[in-house]
N, C-alpha and C positions, 0 to 999 in steps of 0.2 A: 684430902678434903680438910679444910680448916673451918672450924665452927666454934662458936662460943664468944663470950665477952669476958675479957680479963683486964683488971685494973693494974696498971704498971706505972712505976715512978720513973721519970726522966732524971738522970743524974746531972750533976753540975757541969759535966763536959758535953751534955747533949746526947747521951747514949740511953737506949732502952734495951732491956734484956728480954728476949723472947722466953715465954714459959717453956719449961723443959718438955712438956708434952708435944710441942711443935718442932723441937730442935732436930730430932732424929729424922722426921719426915722432910724437913728442909735440907738436911744433909743429903738424903737420898735423892730428892727431887732436883736439887740445884747446887749441891756441894757448898751450901751456905751463901751462894751468890744471889743477892736480892736487888731489886730496883724499887726506889721510892720516888713517887711523883705526887703532884697535887690533884685534888678533885674539886669539882665545882661547888661542892657542899662545904668547902673550907676545912677539909680533913686531908690526911695523906693516904695514898694507896700504896701498899707494899706487896710487890709481886715477886715470886720466885723468878729468876732470870728467864727460864724457858717460857713461862707463861707471859711475861712481859714481851718477849720477842714476837709472840703471836699477835699481841695487841698492837705493838709498834708497826708490824708489817701491814696490818689493816689500816692504821692511821696514815701511814705513808702513802697508801694507795688512794686515799680520799682525794677528790678533785681540788686542786690547789687554787682554782678560781672561785670556789665556793667560800664565802666569808665565814660561815659557821664552821666549816671543815678546817679552814686555816687557823681559826681561833683555837679550836680544839687541839690541833697539832702543836701550835705554839705553847699552849698550856701544858699538855701532857708530855710531849716529847722534850720540849724546852726545859722543863723542870726535872726530867728523869735523871736520877742520880743512882749510880751503882754503889752498892754497899756489900760488905762481906761480914758474915757472922764471925766474931772473934772466938777465942777459946772458951769464953764465958757465955757465949750465946747472945752477945750484944752487937748492935749496930750503932754507928755514930750518925746522927741526923744533922745535916748542915744547918747553919743559922737561918739561911733564907727559907728552908723548908719548915723549920720550927716557927719562924715568924708568920709564914703563910697560914699555918693551921692554928696559930695562937697557942702553941704548946708551951707550957711552963713546967710544972713539976708533976702534976697528976694527969695521967693520960689513960685512955681506954683503947685496947686492941680488940678489934672485932673480926672474927673469922668470917669470911664471905665465900667459902667454897674454894676457889682457886687463888684467892688473894686475901689480904687483910686491909681493914681500914684502921687508921690511927687518929684518934680524936683527943682534943682537950676534954678532960672529964666533965667540966661544967657545960661546955658546948654540947657534948654528947647527951647529957641528961636533959638539957633544954630541948634539943631537937627530937629526941626520942619521945618526950612528953607531948610535943607538938604533933608528931606523927600519930601517936596513939589517940589523941583528941580528934584529929582529922578522921581517922579510921572509925571512931565511934559515931561521928556525925554522918558519915556516908556509908550507905550499904551497897553502893555501886562498885562493881569490880570490872576491870578491863575484860573484854571478851575471852582472851586466852587464859584468864585465871578462873573463870566461872566453873570450870569442870574440876578444879583442884579441890581435893578433899584433904583436910588436915586432921 
């Protein structure tokens, strides 16, 4: 389970170093093999390889004549890039992935249970503040969340 928000610097070569608290788990889960792809929110999604393979199988099974399904397949599968944690716990992000998410130097890695999101720090702060403002304005929850107790 990956959770928490971590501020990470992207180095000049386009590498990020995973926090040490995640490295052992990533080693056990996937031997350091990760898949990075794009997300519709203009961040990157980082999956341990076995988790990605489950998602990819579901995406491949979507109906190819459905425009929304094809668009999602093209985005997620088309941009999926395999990465390997190096000895220092870093992965190299390709330039197209960095460009898509607008990643420069300061980034934010957000644990999302079975995966991570990687955001440009400024974009993350702006979106987080938008989401908090929207939540404050609306008291309506989707039906399946009404029974959730925090």
